[in-house]
C-alpha positions as a Markdown table, in Angstrom:
| # | Residue | x | y | z |
|---|---|---|---|---|
| 1 | Met | -4.5 | -1.3 | 42.5 |
| 2 | Lys | -1.1 | -0.5 | 43.0 |
| 3 | Val | 1.4 | -3.9 | 43.5 |
| 4 | Pro | 3.7 | -3.7 | 46.6 |
| 5 | Gln | 7.5 | -3.1 | 45.6 |
| 6 | Ala | 8.1 | -6.4 | 47.5 |
| 7 | Phe | 6.0 | -8.7 | 45.6 |
| 8 | Arg | 7.4 | -7.0 | 42.0 |
| 9 | Asp | 11.0 | -7.7 | 43.2 |
| 10 | Glu | 10.0 | -11.2 | 44.0 |
| 11 | Leu | 8.2 | -12.1 | 40.2 |
| 12 | Gln | 11.1 | -10.1 | 38.8 |
| 13 | Glu | 13.7 | -12.4 | 40.6 |
| 14 | Ala | 12.2 | -15.2 | 39.7 |
| 15 | Gly | 11.9 | -14.0 | 35.9 |
| 16 | Trp | 8.7 | -12.9 | 35.8 |
| 17 | Lys | 8.3 | -9.4 | 33.8 |
| 18 | Val | 6.7 | -6.6 | 35.5 |
| 19 | Gly | 5.4 | -3.5 | 34.4 |
| 20 | Arg | 4.0 | -1.5 | 31.8 |
| 21 | Ser | 5.6 | -0.9 | 27.8 |
| 22 | Pro | 7.3 | 2.9 | 28.1 |
| 23 | Ile | 5.8 | 5.7 | 26.5 |
| 24 | His | 8.1 | 6.7 | 23.6 |
| 25 | Arg | 6.6 | 9.9 | 22.3 |
| 26 | Thr | 3.4 | 11.7 | 22.2 |
| 27 | Val | 1.6 | 14.2 | 20.3 |
| 28 | Thr | -1.1 | 16.4 | 21.4 |
| 29 | Ala | -3.6 | 18.1 | 18.6 |
| 30 | Asp | -5.5 | 21.2 | 19.3 |
| 31 | Asp | -8.2 | 19.7 | 19.8 |
| 32 | Gly | -7.2 | 17.9 | 22.9 |
| 33 | Thr | -6.2 | 14.4 | 21.2 |
| 34 | Ile | -3.3 | 12.7 | 22.4 |
| 35 | Lys | -1.6 | 10.3 | 20.0 |
| 36 | Leu | 1.3 | 8.1 | 21.6 |
| 37 | Leu | 3.6 | 5.6 | 20.5 |
| 38 | Leu | 4.5 | 3.0 | 22.9 |
| 39 | Lys | 8.1 | 1.3 | 23.0 |
| 40 | Leu | 7.8 | -2.5 | 23.1 |
| 41 | Glu | 10.0 | -5.1 | 24.7 |
| 42 | Asp | 11.3 | -5.9 | 20.9 |
| 43 | Asn | 11.7 | -2.3 | 20.6 |
| 44 | Arg | 8.9 | -2.3 | 18.5 |
| 45 | Leu | 6.7 | 1.0 | 18.5 |
| 46 | Val | 3.1 | 0.7 | 18.5 |
| 47 | Glu | 0.7 | 3.4 | 18.1 |
| 48 | Thr | -2.6 | 4.5 | 20.2 |
| 49 | Val | -4.4 | 7.6 | 20.3 |
| 50 | Gly | -6.7 | 9.6 | 22.9 |
| 51 | Ile | -9.9 | 11.1 | 21.6 |
| 52 | Pro | -11.8 | 13.5 | 24.3 |
| 53 | Val | -14.9 | 14.8 | 23.3 |
| 54 | Glu | -17.3 | 16.4 | 25.8 |
| 55 | Asp | -21.0 | 17.1 | 25.7 |
| 56 | Glu | -23.4 | 19.5 | 26.2 |
| 57 | Lys | -23.3 | 18.7 | 29.8 |
| 58 | Gly | -19.8 | 19.0 | 30.3 |
| 59 | Ser | -19.4 | 15.3 | 30.5 |
| 60 | Val | -16.1 | 14.1 | 29.3 |
| 61 | Arg | -16.1 | 10.7 | 26.9 |
| 62 | Leu | -12.7 | 9.4 | 26.3 |
| 63 | Thr | -12.1 | 6.6 | 23.7 |
| 64 | Ala | -8.8 | 4.8 | 23.1 |
| 65 | Cys | -8.1 | 3.6 | 19.8 |
| 66 | Val | -6.0 | 0.5 | 20.1 |
| 67 | Ser | -3.8 | -1.2 | 17.6 |
| 68 | Ser | -3.9 | -5.0 | 17.4 |
| 69 | Gln | -0.8 | -5.7 | 15.3 |
| 70 | Val | 2.7 | -4.0 | 15.0 |
| 71 | Gly | 2.2 | -2.8 | 11.5 |
| 72 | Cys | -0.5 | -4.3 | 9.0 |
| 73 | Pro | -0.1 | -7.0 | 5.8 |
| 74 | Leu | -3.2 | -5.8 | 4.2 |
| 75 | Arg | -1.6 | -2.3 | 2.7 |
| 76 | Cys | -4.6 | -0.4 | 1.7 |
| 77 | Ser | -3.6 | 2.1 | -0.5 |
| 78 | Phe | -4.7 | 4.7 | 1.3 |
| 79 | Cys | -3.3 | 4.0 | 5.1 |
| 80 | Ala | -0.1 | 4.9 | 6.5 |
| 81 | Thr | 0.4 | 2.0 | 8.6 |
| 82 | Gly | 0.6 | -0.2 | 5.7 |
| 83 | Lys | 3.2 | 1.5 | 4.1 |
| 84 | Gly | 5.1 | 1.1 | 7.4 |
| 85 | Gly | 5.1 | -3.0 | 7.0 |
| 86 | Phe | 4.9 | -5.6 | 9.2 |
| 87 | Ser | 6.2 | -6.9 | 12.0 |
| 88 | Arg | 4.2 | -8.9 | 14.5 |
| 89 | Asn | 0.6 | -9.7 | 16.4 |
| 90 | Leu | 0.0 | -7.6 | 19.9 |
| 91 | Gln | -0.5 | -9.5 | 22.9 |
| 92 | Arg | -3.3 | -9.2 | 25.1 |
| 93 | His | -1.2 | -7.2 | 27.7 |
| 94 | Glu | 0.1 | -5.1 | 24.9 |
| 95 | Ile | -3.4 | -4.4 | 23.9 |
| 96 | Val | -4.9 | -3.7 | 27.5 |
| 97 | Glu | -2.2 | -1.5 | 28.4 |
| 98 | Gln | -2.5 | 1.0 | 25.2 |
| 99 | Val | -6.1 | 1.6 | 26.8 |
| 100 | Leu | -4.1 | 2.0 | 31.0 |
| 101 | Ala | -1.2 | 4.5 | 28.8 |
| 102 | Ile | -4.3 | 6.4 | 27.9 |
| 103 | Glu | -6.0 | 6.5 | 31.2 |
| 104 | Asp | -2.9 | 7.3 | 32.7 |
| 105 | Leu | -2.4 | 10.3 | 30.3 |
| 106 | Phe | -6.1 | 12.2 | 30.5 |
| 107 | Lys | -6.3 | 11.6 | 34.6 |
| 108 | His | -10.2 | 10.1 | 33.1 |
| 109 | Arg | -11.5 | 6.7 | 32.9 |
| 110 | Val | -11.5 | 5.5 | 29.2 |
| 111 | Thr | -15.3 | 5.2 | 28.4 |
| 112 | Asn | -14.9 | 3.6 | 25.0 |
| 113 | Val | -12.7 | 2.0 | 23.1 |
| 114 | Val | -12.3 | 1.3 | 19.3 |
| 115 | Phe | -10.2 | -1.2 | 17.6 |
| 116 | Met | -9.2 | 0.8 | 14.6 |
| 117 | Gly | -5.6 | 1.4 | 15.4 |
| 118 | Met | -2.7 | 0.1 | 13.5 |
| 119 | Gly | -3.3 | -4.1 | 12.1 |
| 120 | Glu | -6.0 | -5.9 | 11.1 |
| 121 | Pro | -7.8 | -7.0 | 14.7 |
| 122 | Met | -9.1 | -10.4 | 12.4 |
| 123 | Leu | -5.7 | -11.5 | 11.9 |
| 124 | Asn | -5.0 | -11.3 | 15.7 |
| 125 | Met | -8.7 | -12.8 | 16.8 |
| 126 | Lys | -7.5 | -14.6 | 19.6 |
| 127 | Ser | -5.6 | -11.8 | 21.5 |
| 128 | Val | -8.2 | -9.0 | 20.9 |
| 129 | Leu | -11.0 | -11.6 | 22.1 |
| 130 | Glu | -8.9 | -11.7 | 25.2 |
| 131 | Ala | -7.7 | -8.0 | 25.5 |
| 132 | His | -11.6 | -7.6 | 24.7 |
| 133 | Arg | -12.5 | -9.7 | 27.7 |
| 134 | Cys | -10.2 | -8.4 | 30.2 |
| 135 | Leu | -11.5 | -4.4 | 29.0 |
| 136 | Asn | -15.1 | -5.5 | 29.9 |
| 137 | Lys | -14.5 | -7.8 | 32.8 |
| 138 | Asp | -11.6 | -6.3 | 34.8 |
| 139 | Ile | -11.1 | -2.6 | 33.2 |
| 140 | Gln | -15.3 | -2.2 | 32.9 |
| 141 | Ile | -15.3 | -0.7 | 30.0 |
| 142 | Gly | -19.5 | -2.2 | 28.7 |
| 143 | Gln | -19.0 | -4.6 | 25.8 |
| 144 | Arg | -21.6 | -1.7 | 23.7 |
| 145 | Met | -18.8 | 0.5 | 24.3 |
| 146 | Ile | -16.4 | -1.8 | 22.3 |
| 147 | Thr | -15.8 | -1.7 | 18.3 |
| 148 | Ile | -14.0 | -4.0 | 16.6 |
| 149 | Ser | -13.1 | -2.9 | 13.2 |
| 150 | Thr | -12.2 | -5.0 | 10.7 |
| 151 | Val | -11.3 | -4.9 | 6.0 |
| 152 | Gly | -12.5 | -8.0 | 6.1 |
| 153 | Val | -11.0 | -11.9 | 6.6 |
| 154 | Pro | -11.9 | -14.9 | 5.2 |
| 155 | Asn | -14.2 | -17.0 | 7.9 |
| 156 | Thr | -13.6 | -14.6 | 10.7 |
| 157 | Ile | -16.7 | -12.4 | 10.6 |
| 158 | Arg | -18.4 | -16.2 | 11.2 |
| 159 | Lys | -16.5 | -17.3 | 13.5 |
| 160 | Leu | -16.5 | -14.0 | 15.7 |
| 161 | Ala | -20.3 | -14.4 | 15.4 |
| 162 | Thr | -20.2 | -17.3 | 17.2 |
| 163 | Tyr | -19.0 | -15.6 | 20.5 |
| 164 | Lys | -22.2 | -13.3 | 20.9 |
| 165 | Leu | -20.7 | -10.1 | 21.5 |
| 166 | Gln | -22.4 | -7.2 | 22.6 |
| 167 | Ser | -19.6 | -5.1 | 20.5 |
| 168 | Thr | -20.0 | -3.3 | 17.6 |
| 169 | Leu | -18.8 | -4.9 | 14.2 |
| 170 | Ala | -17.7 | -2.0 | 12.0 |
| 171 | Ile | -16.6 | -2.7 | 8.6 |
| 172 | Ser | -13.6 | -1.1 | 6.5 |
| 173 | Leu | -15.9 | -0.8 | 3.0 |
| 174 | His | -14.4 | 2.4 | 1.2 |
| 175 | Ala | -16.3 | 1.4 | -2.0 |
| 176 | Pro | -20.0 | 0.1 | -3.4 |
| 177 | Ser | -18.2 | -2.1 | -6.1 |
| 178 | Gln | -15.6 | -5.2 | -6.4 |
| 179 | Lys | -13.3 | -3.3 | -9.0 |
| 180 | Leu | -13.1 | -0.2 | -7.1 |
| 181 | Arg | -12.6 | -1.9 | -3.5 |
| 182 | Glu | -9.5 | -3.9 | -5.1 |
| 183 | Asn | -8.1 | -1.0 | -6.2 |
| 184 | Ile | -8.5 | 0.4 | -2.7 |
| 185 | Val | -8.0 | -2.3 | -0.8 |
| 186 | Pro | -5.7 | -5.3 | -2.1 |
| 187 | Ser | -6.8 | -8.0 | 0.0 |
| 188 | Ala | -10.6 | -7.8 | -1.4 |
| 189 | Lys | -9.3 | -10.2 | -4.2 |
| 190 | Ala | -9.2 | -12.8 | -2.0 |
| 191 | Tyr | -12.8 | -11.8 | -0.5 |
| 192 | Pro | -15.1 | -10.9 | -2.8 |
| 193 | Leu | -17.2 | -7.8 | -1.8 |
| 194 | Glu | -20.4 | -10.3 | -2.2 |
| 195 | Ala | -18.9 | -12.8 | 0.1 |
| 196 | Leu | -18.6 | -9.8 | 2.8 |
| 197 | Met | -21.9 | -8.9 | 3.0 |
| 198 | Lys | -23.3 | -12.4 | 2.6 |
| 199 | Asp | -21.2 | -13.0 | 6.1 |
| 200 | Cys | -22.6 | -9.3 | 7.3 |
| 201 | Arg | -25.6 | -10.5 | 7.0 |
| 202 | Asp | -25.1 | -13.7 | 8.6 |
| 203 | Tyr | -23.6 | -11.9 | 11.6 |
| 204 | Phe | -26.6 | -10.0 | 12.3 |
| 205 | Leu | -29.4 | -12.7 | 12.3 |
| 206 | Glu | -26.5 | -14.6 | 14.6 |
| 207 | Thr | -26.3 | -11.5 | 16.8 |
| 208 | Asn | -28.7 | -9.2 | 16.3 |
| 209 | Arg | -25.9 | -6.3 | 16.0 |
| 210 | Arg | -26.3 | -3.8 | 13.6 |
| 211 | Val | -23.2 | -4.0 | 11.3 |
| 212 | Ser | -21.6 | -0.4 | 11.0 |
| 213 | Phe | -19.7 | 0.2 | 7.8 |
| 214 | Glu | -16.6 | 2.6 | 7.8 |
| 215 | Tyr | -16.3 | 4.6 | 4.1 |
| 216 | Thr | -12.9 | 6.4 | 3.5 |
| 217 | Leu | -14.2 | 9.2 | 1.5 |
| 218 | Leu | -11.2 | 9.9 | -1.2 |
| 219 | Ala | -11.9 | 12.9 | -3.7 |
| 220 | Gly | -12.3 | 11.8 | -7.3 |
| 221 | Val | -12.2 | 8.3 | -6.2 |
| 222 | Asn | -15.4 | 7.2 | -4.5 |
| 223 | Asp | -17.0 | 10.4 | -3.0 |
| 224 | Ser | -19.6 | 11.1 | -6.0 |
| 225 | Val | -23.4 | 10.9 | -6.0 |
| 226 | Glu | -22.8 | 8.0 | -8.3 |
| 227 | His | -21.0 | 6.0 | -5.4 |
| 228 | Ala | -23.4 | 7.0 | -2.7 |
| 229 | Ile | -26.5 | 5.6 | -4.9 |
| 230 | Glu | -24.5 | 2.0 | -5.8 |
| 231 | Leu | -23.5 | 1.8 | -2.2 |
| 232 | Ala | -27.4 | 2.4 | -0.8 |
| 233 | Glu | -28.3 | -0.5 | -3.6 |
| 234 | Leu | -25.7 | -2.4 | -2.1 |
| 235 | Leu | -26.9 | -2.1 | 1.7 |
| 236 | His | -30.5 | -2.8 | 0.4 |
| 237 | Arg | -29.6 | -5.7 | -0.9 |
| 238 | Trp | -27.9 | -7.6 | 1.7 |
| 239 | Gly | -30.4 | -6.4 | 4.9 |
| 240 | Arg | -31.6 | -3.9 | 7.0 |
| 241 | Gly | -30.4 | -1.6 | 9.2 |
| 242 | His | -27.0 | -0.8 | 8.4 |
| 243 | His | -25.4 | 2.2 | 9.6 |
| 244 | Val | -22.7 | 4.0 | 7.3 |
| 245 | Asn | -19.8 | 6.0 | 8.7 |
| 246 | Leu | -18.0 | 8.4 | 6.5 |
| 247 | Ile | -14.3 | 9.2 | 6.9 |
| 248 | Pro | -13.0 | 12.0 | 5.5 |
| 249 | Phe | -9.5 | 10.9 | 4.4 |
| 250 | Asn | -6.8 | 12.0 | 6.8 |
| 251 | Pro | -3.9 | 13.1 | 4.2 |
| 252 | Ile | -0.7 | 11.5 | 4.8 |
| 253 | Glu | 2.8 | 12.2 | 3.5 |
| 254 | Gly | 3.5 | 10.7 | -0.1 |
| 255 | Ser | -0.4 | 9.8 | -0.8 |
| 256 | Glu | -1.8 | 10.4 | -4.2 |
| 257 | Tyr | -5.2 | 11.1 | -2.6 |
| 258 | Arg | -7.3 | 14.0 | -1.7 |
| 259 | Arg | -9.4 | 14.8 | 1.2 |
| 260 | Pro | -13.0 | 15.4 | -0.7 |
| 261 | Tyr | -14.4 | 18.8 | 0.0 |
| 262 | Arg | -17.2 | 19.8 | 2.7 |
| 263 | Lys | -19.7 | 19.8 | -0.1 |
| 264 | Ala | -18.6 | 16.6 | -1.6 |
| 265 | Met | -18.9 | 15.1 | 1.4 |
| 266 | Arg | -22.1 | 16.5 | 2.7 |
| 267 | Ala | -23.9 | 15.3 | -1.1 |
| 268 | Phe | -22.7 | 11.6 | -0.6 |
| 269 | Ala | -24.0 | 12.0 | 3.3 |
| 270 | Ala | -27.7 | 13.4 | 2.0 |
| 271 | Thr | -28.0 | 11.0 | -1.1 |
| 272 | Leu | -27.6 | 7.7 | 1.4 |
| 273 | Glu | -29.9 | 9.6 | 4.2 |
| 274 | Ser | -32.3 | 10.0 | 1.0 |
| 275 | Arg | -32.4 | 6.3 | 0.5 |
| 276 | Lys | -32.9 | 5.5 | 3.8 |
| 277 | Ile | -29.3 | 4.5 | 5.4 |
| 278 | Thr | -28.4 | 5.9 | 8.4 |
| 279 | Thr | -25.1 | 8.0 | 8.0 |
| 280 | Ser | -22.9 | 9.8 | 9.9 |
| 281 | Ile | -19.9 | 12.0 | 9.2 |
| 282 | Arg | -16.9 | 11.2 | 11.5 |
| 283 | Gln | -15.8 | 14.2 | 13.1 |
| 284 | Thr | -11.9 | 15.0 | 11.9 |
| 285 | Arg | -9.3 | 14.7 | 15.0 |
| 286 | Gly | -5.8 | 15.4 | 15.5 |
| 287 | Leu | -5.1 | 16.2 | 12.2 |
| 288 | Asp | -1.8 | 18.1 | 13.8 |
| 289 | Ala | -1.0 | 15.3 | 15.3 |
| 290 | Ser | -0.1 | 12.8 | 12.6 |
| 291 | Ala | -3.1 | 11.7 | 13.8 |
| 292 | Ala | -3.9 | 9.6 | 10.7 |
| 293 | Cys | -3.2 | 5.5 | 11.6 |
| 294 | Gly | 0.3 | 4.9 | 11.0 |
| 295 | Gln | 1.6 | 8.5 | 10.6 |
| 296 | Leu | 3.3 | 9.0 | 13.8 |
| 297 | Arg | 4.8 | 5.2 | 14.2 |
| 298 | Asn | 6.4 | 6.2 | 10.5 |
| 299 | Glu | 7.9 | 9.0 | 11.5 |
| 300 | Phe | 10.3 | 7.6 | 14.2 |
| 301 | Gln | 10.1 | 3.7 | 12.5 |
| 302 | Lys | 11.1 | 4.6 | 9.7 |
| 303 | Met | 12.4 | 1.6 | 7.8 |
| 304 | Pro | 9.7 | -1.0 | 6.4 |
| 305 | Leu | 9.1 | -3.9 | 8.7 |
| 306 | Leu | 9.9 | -7.1 | 8.3 |
| 307 | Gly | 7.2 | -9.8 | 9.0 |
| 308 | Asp | 7.5 | -13.1 | 11.5 |
| 309 | Asp | 6.1 | -16.1 | 12.3 |
| 310 | Ser | 3.5 | -14.9 | 14.5 |
| 311 | Ile | 0.5 | -14.5 | 11.7 |
| 312 | Ser | -0.4 | -17.7 | 10.3 |
| 313 | Gln | 0.8 | -18.8 | 6.6 |
| 314 | Glu | -3.4 | -19.1 | 5.2 |
| 315 | Asp | -3.6 | -15.7 | 6.7 |
| 316 | Arg | -0.6 | -14.2 | 5.4 |
| 317 | Asp | -1.6 | -15.7 | 1.6 |
| 318 | Val | -5.1 | -13.5 | 2.3 |
| 319 | Ala | -3.4 | -10.6 | 3.2 |
| 320 | Leu | -0.7 | -10.5 | 0.8 |
| 321 | Ala | -3.0 | -11.6 | -2.0 |
| 322 | Cys | -2.8 | -8.8 | -4.7 |
């Protein structure tokens, strides 16, 4: 619905801000993926990605990968967003407008939303849940078409379970052991793997919703058959019905990590599946559009961001633990 210009003028005269954040930059990949940067009111840049997939019948599924923070304080070692620093949490409308911007660009309704862009959603739970409600109730995107991803923040998974959402909870795991996970995800020191897995089991029992595990494959680091066996044992120890989404590393400038060979990825997946772990390998999209989280933003906002007070000291201590 378009708001009449006269009413918009009245709102502006009364001191209300009207309109959406302008698009600062778009990059289109050969596969149709579009990454865009929105320029927020404070001149910060935030990324969102539109990913179109056409099925065999010609129907298009359009996924919006949205950000929840400007930057990220968790500093996962393979992630470009963490290298760019952290500024602040996004407000509800700044999350929702990312989806609207994708719809405008593609001239197509967004069918799926994944909170897998810049930032840690569970460090901004209030705005994420408010945006989730708006996307579901106002924009009419089904809850089961929305995924909330987290690397794990103490106490937040239990809190999220109380809302009984029908959306998918995705855990960014990336390692089958505490020692290896600490090397990849520094914040894991403040949230041990066993505690995280217990919270995931309790989440399933509380919501009856299967937890999905995101696992970024890093060549020579966490991609061996032995790692896959260890991962399967970990998941079986903590419950049933798990799903693992394997993500081939998306190369970023200055990173010491490498993308695994396809043979290694297939062997990892086959090992999990032979142990009755439902497994998928995410199709890499937008490699030629700086599609790894944070890459494009870092190209245009090169100075590391400084934090502000929009994240609590308790959460900041968890985020910066190392």
